[in-house]
LUMMI-208114 format. One record per atom (N, C-alpha, C, O): x, y, z. Coordinates in nm, 4 decimals. Layout:
N
ATOM          X          Y          Z
ATOM          X          Y          Z
...
END
This chain:
107
ATOM          X          Y          Z
ATOM    13.2135     8.1545    31.9067
ATOM    13.2476     8.2803    31.9857
ATOM    13.2711     8.3909    31.8804
ATOM    13.3233     8.3687    31.7712
ATOM    13.2330     8.4981    31.9176
ATOM    13.2570     8.6163    31.8435
ATOM    13.3963     8.6590    31.8168
ATOM    13.4789     8.6500    31.9077
ATOM    13.4301     8.7049    31.7000
ATOM    13.5574     8.7387    31.6613
ATOM    13.6052     8.8663    31.7324
ATOM    13.5200     8.9465    31.7706
ATOM    13.7409     8.8915    31.7537
ATOM    13.7836     9.0079    31.8178
ATOM    13.7535     9.1301    31.7442
ATOM    13.7688     9.2395    31.7985
ATOM    13.7101     9.1184    31.6198
ATOM    13.6874     9.2489    31.5345
ATOM    13.5622     9.3069    31.5897
ATOM    13.5371     9.4253    31.5674
ATOM    13.4829     9.2342    31.6588
ATOM    13.3584     9.3063    31.7098
ATOM    13.3949     9.3876    31.8375
ATOM    13.3092     9.4591    31.8895
ATOM    13.5001     9.3795    31.8806
ATOM    13.5480     9.4389    32.0131
ATOM    13.6357     9.5627    31.9875
ATOM    13.7229     9.5549    31.9010
ATOM    13.6196     9.6684    32.0520
ATOM    13.6971     9.7840    32.0397
ATOM    13.8480     9.7415    32.0984
ATOM    13.8622     9.6649    32.1936
ATOM    13.9486     9.7988    32.0317
ATOM    14.0895     9.7621    32.0702
ATOM    14.1275     9.8059    32.2094
ATOM    14.2036     9.7396    32.2800
ATOM    14.0738     9.9164    32.2456
ATOM    14.1160     9.9629    32.3866
ATOM    14.0238     9.9330    32.4930
ATOM    14.0318     9.9927    32.6003
ATOM    13.9351     9.8430    32.4705
ATOM    13.8337     9.7885    32.5749
ATOM    13.8929     9.6849    32.6639
ATOM    13.9606     9.5922    32.6194
ATOM    13.8684     9.7006    32.7817
ATOM    13.9230     9.6020    32.8831
ATOM    13.8483     9.4695    32.8652
ATOM    13.7255     9.4638    32.8579
ATOM    13.9318     9.3604    32.8584
ATOM    13.8892     9.2218    32.8484
ATOM    13.9172     9.1470    32.9697
ATOM    14.0270     9.1515    33.0252
ATOM    13.8208     9.0795    33.0107
ATOM    13.8218     9.0110    33.1499
ATOM    13.8093     8.8521    33.1356
ATOM    13.7402     8.8007    33.0477
ATOM    13.8715     8.7897    33.2160
ATOM    13.8696     8.6444    33.2178
ATOM    13.7283     8.6174    33.2928
ATOM    13.6641     8.7048    33.3510
ATOM    13.6966     8.5010    33.2831
ATOM    13.5599     8.4539    33.3576
ATOM    13.5831     8.4631    33.5023
ATOM    13.4892     8.4957    33.5749
ATOM    13.7073     8.4358    33.5550
ATOM    13.7325     8.4590    33.6994
ATOM    13.7142     8.6043    33.7414
ATOM    13.6459     8.6410    33.8371
ATOM    13.7840     8.6837    33.6577
ATOM    13.7656     8.8253    33.6833
ATOM    13.6263     8.8741    33.6791
ATOM    13.5926     8.9604    33.7602
ATOM    13.5387     8.8260    33.5896
ATOM    13.4101     8.8711    33.5868
ATOM    13.3262     8.8158    33.7229
ATOM    13.2437     8.8866    33.7807
ATOM    13.3536     8.7050    33.7568
ATOM    13.2960     8.6488    33.8855
ATOM    13.3399     8.7297    34.0126
ATOM    13.2594     8.7585    34.1012
ATOM    13.4819     8.7671    34.0164
ATOM    13.5251     8.8452    34.1264
ATOM    13.4706     8.9789    34.1198
ATOM    13.4426     9.0334    34.2265
ATOM    13.4518     9.0387    34.0134
ATOM    13.4115     9.1830    34.0079
ATOM    13.2450     9.2057    34.0427
ATOM    13.1978     9.3046    34.0987
ATOM    13.1780     9.0992    33.9989
ATOM    13.0247     9.1005    34.0073
ATOM    12.9991     8.9805    34.1001
ATOM    12.9429     8.8873    34.0425
ATOM    13.0276     8.9600    34.2337
ATOM    12.9976     8.8352    34.3065
ATOM    12.8360     8.8288    34.3153
ATOM    12.7828     8.7184    34.3045
ATOM    12.7755     8.9170    34.3302
ATOM    12.6238     8.9253    34.3566
ATOM    12.5370     8.8811    34.2459
ATOM    12.4183     8.8538    34.2631
ATOM    12.6053     8.8734    34.1165
ATOM    12.5401     8.8342    33.9960
ATOM    12.5072     8.6881    33.9848
ATOM    12.4226     8.6470    33.9053
ATOM    12.5784     8.6068    34.0695
ATOM    12.5414     8.4631    34.0702
ATOM    12.5952     8.3922    33.9376
ATOM    12.5419     8.2902    33.8940
ATOM    12.6949     8.4483    33.8822
ATOM    12.7378     8.3767    33.7340
ATOM    12.8547     8.2715    33.7814
ATOM    12.9169     8.2806    33.8873
ATOM    12.8695     8.1846    33.6960
ATOM    12.9810     8.0834    33.7054
ATOM    13.0529     8.1025    33.5792
ATOM    13.0116     8.1653    33.4817
ATOM    13.1697     8.0392    33.5918
ATOM    13.2809     8.0373    33.4672
ATOM    13.2024     7.9477    33.3550
ATOM    13.1931     7.9899    33.2397
ATOM    13.1504     7.8307    33.3916
ATOM    13.0959     7.7483    33.2957
ATOM    12.9728     7.8248    33.2272
ATOM    12.9575     7.8155    33.1054
ATOM    12.8946     7.8923    33.2975
ATOM    12.7900     7.9711    33.2452
ATOM    12.8264     8.0783    33.1485
ATOM    12.7570     8.0997    33.0492
ATOM    12.9413     8.1504    33.1777
ATOM    12.9945     8.2436    33.0875
ATOM    13.0443     8.1887    32.9630
ATOM    13.0216     8.2457    32.8563
ATOM    13.1104     8.0819    32.9706
ATOM    13.1796     8.0124    32.8611
ATOM    13.0604     7.9509    32.7671
ATOM    13.0678     7.9557    32.6443
ATOM    12.9605     7.8983    32.8302
ATOM    12.8412     7.8505    32.7609
ATOM    12.7685     7.9587    32.6758
ATOM    12.7309     7.9409    32.5600
ATOM    12.7531     8.0754    32.7490
ATOM    12.6804     8.1883    32.6616
ATOM    12.7688     8.2362    32.5636
ATOM    12.7243     8.2811    32.4580
ATOM    12.9009     8.2312    32.5892
ATOM    12.9859     8.2830    32.4756
ATOM    12.9813     8.1852    32.3552
ATOM    12.9745     8.2238    32.2385
ATOM    12.9857     8.0548    32.3939
ATOM    12.9671     7.9482    32.2802
ATOM    12.8417     7.9501    32.2105
ATOM    12.8384     7.9233    32.0904
ATOM    12.7284     7.9824    32.2812
ATOM    12.6042     7.9893    32.2093
ATOM    12.5819     8.1279    32.1498
ATOM    12.4773     8.1471    32.0879
ATOM    12.6718     8.2270    32.1631
ATOM    12.6644     8.3474    32.1025
ATOM    12.5653     8.4536    32.1665
ATOM    12.5243     8.5518    32.1048
ATOM    12.5337     8.4245    32.2898
ATOM    12.4590     8.5045    32.3826
ATOM    12.5432     8.6238    32.4347
ATOM    12.4872     8.7300    32.4621
ATOM    12.6636     8.6094    32.4473
ATOM    12.7441     8.7254    32.4837
ATOM    12.8758     8.7281    32.4050
ATOM    12.9301     8.6236    32.3694
ATOM    12.9285     8.8553    32.3772
ATOM    13.0522     8.8620    32.2976
ATOM    13.1709     8.8052    32.3805
ATOM    13.1726     8.8126    32.5033
ATOM    13.2630     8.7521    32.3122
ATOM    13.3927     8.6942    32.3668
ATOM    13.5019     8.7057    32.2668
ATOM    13.4807     8.7113    32.1457
ATOM    13.6258     8.7091    32.3246
ATOM    13.7444     8.7158    32.2322
ATOM    13.8246     8.5838    32.2786
ATOM    13.8525     8.5571    32.3955
ATOM    13.8555     8.5086    32.1687
ATOM    13.9511     8.4060    32.1937
ATOM    14.1030     8.4513    32.1583
ATOM    14.1393     8.4915    32.0478
ATOM    14.1744     8.4389    32.2589
ATOM    14.3151     8.5028    32.2294
ATOM    14.3972     8.3898    32.1648
ATOM    14.3579     8.2734    32.1731
ATOM    14.5218     8.4256    32.0945
ATOM    14.5996     8.3287    32.0268
ATOM    14.6372     8.2128    32.1251
ATOM    14.6695     8.1038    32.0779
ATOM    14.6344     8.2304    32.2428
ATOM    14.6740     8.1266    32.3303
ATOM    14.5546     8.0253    32.3530
ATOM    14.5763     7.9184    32.4099
ATOM    14.4406     8.0563    32.3124
ATOM    14.3212     7.9652    32.3253
ATOM    14.2403     8.0172    32.4474
ATOM    14.1296     7.9708    32.4748
ATOM    14.2979     8.1118    32.5170
ATOM    14.2095     8.1496    32.6324
ATOM    14.0818     8.2372    32.5891
ATOM    14.0816     8.2929    32.4794
ATOM    13.9870     8.2469    32.6664
ATOM    13.8686     8.3265    32.6298
ATOM    13.8495     8.4527    32.7208
ATOM    13.8673     8.4416    32.8421
ATOM    13.8184     8.5565    32.6722
ATOM    13.8077     8.6901    32.7418
ATOM    13.6664     8.7527    32.7084
ATOM    13.6123     8.7301    32.6002
ATOM    13.6155     8.8232    32.7944
ATOM    13.4888     8.8864    32.7795
ATOM    13.5111     9.0329    32.7947
ATOM    13.5723     9.0779    32.8916
ATOM    13.4574     9.1153    32.6907
ATOM    13.4598     9.2593    32.6966
ATOM    13.3914     9.3018    32.8199
ATOM    13.2852     9.2495    32.8537
ATOM    13.4522     9.4008    32.8925
ATOM    13.3854     9.4663    33.0071
ATOM    13.2484     9.5235    32.9837
ATOM    13.1539     9.5123    33.0619
ATOM    13.2473     9.5877    32.8648
ATOM    13.1086     9.6610    32.8322
ATOM    13.0031     9.5491    32.8193
ATOM    12.8878     9.5704    32.8569
ATOM    13.0406     9.4280    32.7661
ATOM    12.9437     9.3257    32.7401
ATOM    12.8785     9.2753    32.8647
ATOM    12.7569     9.2594    32.8754
ATOM    12.9793     9.2475    32.9720
ATOM    12.9216     9.2012    33.0985
ATOM    12.8407     9.3063    33.1600
ATOM    12.7403     9.2684    33.2203
ATOM    12.8691     9.4469    33.1552
ATOM    12.7990     9.5499    33.2011
ATOM    12.6657     9.5676    33.1433
ATOM    12.5697     9.6073    33.2094
ATOM    12.6603     9.5329    33.0003
ATOM    12.5270     9.5476    32.9337
ATOM    12.4439     9.4376    32.9829
ATOM    12.3278     9.4618    33.0156
ATOM    12.4948     9.3106    32.9920
ATOM    12.4295     9.1942    33.0451
ATOM    12.3729     9.2139    33.1795
ATOM    12.2643     9.1648    33.2103
ATOM    12.4468     9.2875    33.2635
ATOM    12.4014     9.2943    33.4111
ATOM    12.3089     9.4173    33.4335
ATOM    12.2378     9.4247    33.5337
ATOM    12.3115     9.5085    33.3429
ATOM    12.2420     9.6307    33.3532
ATOM    12.0872     9.6139    33.3677
ATOM    12.0301     9.5363    33.2912
ATOM    12.0189     9.6807    33.4592
ATOM    11.8812     9.6644    33.4599
ATOM    11.8000     9.7055    33.3515
ATOM    11.8100     9.8155    33.2971
ATOM    11.7155     9.6124    33.3186
ATOM    11.6357     9.6271    33.1986
ATOM    11.5378     9.7362    33.2073
ATOM    11.5206     9.7855    33.3188
ATOM    11.4619     9.7880    33.0944
ATOM    11.3803     9.8748    33.0923
ATOM    11.2542     9.8336    33.1898
ATOM    11.2193     9.7165    33.2051
ATOM    11.1985     9.9323    33.2458
ATOM    11.0843     9.9028    33.3465
ATOM    10.9695     9.8286    33.2692
ATOM    10.9335     9.8733    33.1603
ATOM    10.9126     9.7194    33.3211
ATOM    10.8238     9.6458    33.2615
ATOM    10.6787     9.7295    33.2457
ATOM    10.6465     9.8091    33.3340
ATOM    10.5983     9.7086    33.1356
ATOM    10.4834     9.7748    33.1179
ATOM    10.3777     9.7369    33.2123
ATOM    10.3781     9.6216    33.2553
ATOM    10.2895     9.8177    33.2489
ATOM    10.1895     9.8061    33.3415
ATOM    10.0916     9.6865    33.3089
ATOM    10.0269     9.6855    33.2042
ATOM    10.0835     9.5887    33.4001
ATOM    10.0040     9.4767    33.3674
ATOM    10.0819     9.3564    33.3081
ATOM    10.0201     9.2535    33.2807
ATOM    10.2119     9.3655    33.2879
ATOM    10.2791     9.2579    33.2454
ATOM    10.3110     9.1564    33.3588
ATOM    10.2875     9.1931    33.4739
ATOM    10.3559     9.0482    33.3403
ATOM    10.3971     8.9509    33.4515
ATOM    10.5029     8.9919    33.5247
ATOM    10.5054     8.9733    33.6464
ATOM    10.6043     9.0536    33.4574
ATOM    10.7235     9.1024    33.5283
ATOM    10.6847     9.2224    33.6320
ATOM    10.7528     9.2367    33.7336
ATOM    10.5877     9.2978    33.6081
ATOM    10.5624     9.4124    33.6977
ATOM    10.4988     9.3685    33.8320
ATOM    10.4836     9.4495    33.9235
ATOM    10.4595     9.2294    33.8426
ATOM    10.3878     9.1872    33.9572
ATOM    10.4937     9.1294    34.0592
ATOM    10.4606     9.1119    34.1764
ATOM    10.6145     9.1012    34.0172
ATOM    10.7242     9.0535    34.1066
ATOM    10.7684     9.1412    34.2041
ATOM    10.8005     9.2488    34.1538
ATOM    10.7823     9.1369    34.3223
ATOM    10.8136     9.2245    34.4314
ATOM    10.9610     9.2103    34.4463
ATOM    11.0031     9.0990    34.4781
ATOM    11.0494     9.3128    34.4268
ATOM    11.1880     9.3139    34.4573
ATOM    11.2210     9.3655    34.6018
ATOM    11.1815     9.4775    34.6344
ATOM    11.2854     9.2952    34.6810
ATOM    11.3053     9.3629    34.8150
ATOM    11.3887     9.4951    34.8021
ATOM    11.4727     9.5217    34.7162
ATOM    11.3442     9.5750    34.9121
ATOM    11.4029     9.7181    34.9029
ATOM    11.5672     9.6969    34.9033
ATOM    11.6131     9.6004    34.9644
ATOM    11.6491     9.7830    34.8384
ATOM    11.7838     9.7838    34.8270
ATOM    11.8469     9.6613    34.7496
ATOM    11.9689     9.6458    34.7544
ATOM    11.7789     9.5867    34.6890
ATOM    11.8181     9.4769    34.5897
ATOM    11.7706     9.5014    34.4433
ATOM    11.6529     9.5212    34.4131
ATOM    11.8679     9.4982    34.3616
ATOM    11.8454     9.5102    34.2141
ATOM    11.7894     9.3797    34.1541
ATOM    11.8337     9.2764    34.2041
ATOM    11.7026     9.3684    34.0588
ATOM    11.6719     9.2454    33.9955
ATOM    11.7590     9.2489    33.8785
ATOM    11.7522     9.3356    33.7913
ATOM    11.8520     9.1383    33.8802
ATOM    11.9465     9.1154    33.7717
ATOM    11.8737     9.0237    33.6618
ATOM    11.7986     8.9308    33.6914
ATOM    11.8984     9.0533    33.5619
ATOM    11.8501     8.9638    33.4310
ATOM    11.9482     8.9373    33.3398
ATOM    12.0197     9.0280    33.2974
ATOM    11.9613     8.8125    33.3011
ATOM    12.0635     8.7605    33.2080
ATOM    12.0054     8.6371    33.1447
ATOM    11.9138     8.5780    33.2019
ATOM    12.0511     8.5971    33.0355
ATOM    12.0010     8.4638    32.9742
ATOM    12.0085     8.3517    33.0750
ATOM    12.1141     8.3256    33.1326
ATOM    11.8987     8.2868    33.0956
ATOM    11.8968     8.1736    33.1842
ATOM    11.8974     8.2028    33.3321
ATOM    11.9163     8.1138    33.4151
ATOM    11.8754     8.3355    33.3655
ATOM    11.8645     8.3706    33.5127
ATOM    11.7473     8.3123    33.5742
ATOM    11.6403     8.3106    33.5134
ATOM    11.7603     8.2630    33.6935
ATOM    11.6509     8.2085    33.7668
ATOM    11.5548     8.3248    33.8014
ATOM    11.6012     8.4322    33.8397
ATOM    11.4216     8.3051    33.7887
ATOM    11.3202     8.3968    33.8252
ATOM    11.2835     8.3922    33.9648
ATOM    11.2707     8.2839    34.0219
ATOM    11.2634     8.5163    34.0309
ATOM    11.2291     8.4956    34.1706
ATOM    11.0876     8.4388    34.1985
ATOM    10.9985     8.4610    34.1165
ATOM    11.0629     8.3668    34.3096
ATOM    10.9423     8.3175    34.3441
ATOM    10.8249     8.4212    34.3597
ATOM    10.8405     8.5267    34.4211
ATOM    10.7089     8.3853    34.3015
ATOM    10.6076     8.4853    34.3230
ATOM    10.5392     8.4534    34.4639
ATOM    10.5510     8.3406    34.5118
ATOM    10.4789     8.5377    34.5192
ATOM    10.4128     8.5183    34.6619
ATOM    10.3186     8.3942    34.6620
ATOM    10.3085     8.3324    34.7679
ATOM    10.2497     8.3528    34.5545
ATOM    10.1620     8.2523    34.5491
ATOM    10.2438     8.1156    34.5468
ATOM    10.1983     8.0208    34.6108
ATOM    10.3617     8.1017    34.4765
ATOM    10.4428     7.9940    34.4643
ATOM    10.5342     7.9667    34.5910
ATOM    10.5855     7.8562    34.6091
ATOM    10.5510     8.0697    34.6747
ATOM    10.6324     8.0472    34.7947
ATOM    10.5586     7.9845    34.9098
ATOM    10.6190     7.9520    35.0121
ATOM    10.4248     7.9664    34.8948
ATOM    10.3439     7.9182    34.9980
ATOM    10.3377     7.7626    34.9524
ATOM    10.2766     7.7357    34.8490
ATOM    10.3939     7.6696    35.0206
ATOM    10.3940     7.5306    34.9827
ATOM    10.3014     7.4434    35.0565
ATOM    10.3406     7.4056    35.1669
ATOM    10.1936     7.4072    35.0189
ATOM    10.0946     7.3072    35.0702
ATOM    10.0165     7.3344    35.1951
ATOM     9.9513     7.2484    35.2544
ATOM    10.0287     7.4749    35.2355
ATOM     9.9621     7.5123    35.3563
ATOM     9.8096     7.5152    35.3338
ATOM     9.7638     7.5661    35.2315
ATOM     9.7344     7.4635    35.4243
ATOM     9.5961     7.4620    35.4134
ATOM     9.5180     7.3559    35.3363
ATOM     9.3980     7.3635    35.3099
ATOM     9.6134     7.2400    35.2978
ATOM     9.5587     7.1542    35.2262
ATOM     9.5084     7.0254    35.3105
ATOM     9.4524     6.9321    35.2531
END
């Protein structure tokens, strides 16, 4: 896990439960957050008590919409329902494409 020196002193630190409660639609789990921290995919701080906290800015960065895909890329062909943002994070499930959502019809 990253050292606390990577995190600003006045930055809000959140427990895994606080992250899940604040962003319930992100589909995150505590185990997933801890695994990403262990693997160095997101910054974390280990307190002297041994508990792990996540900088709020790191979670917001992870959940922020990525730059628009270039024309012709595979990501640009995925339809996102109106009013729903496409979330992207390490290991995030990919939405089904229209071709893969049809299962065995016409066979």
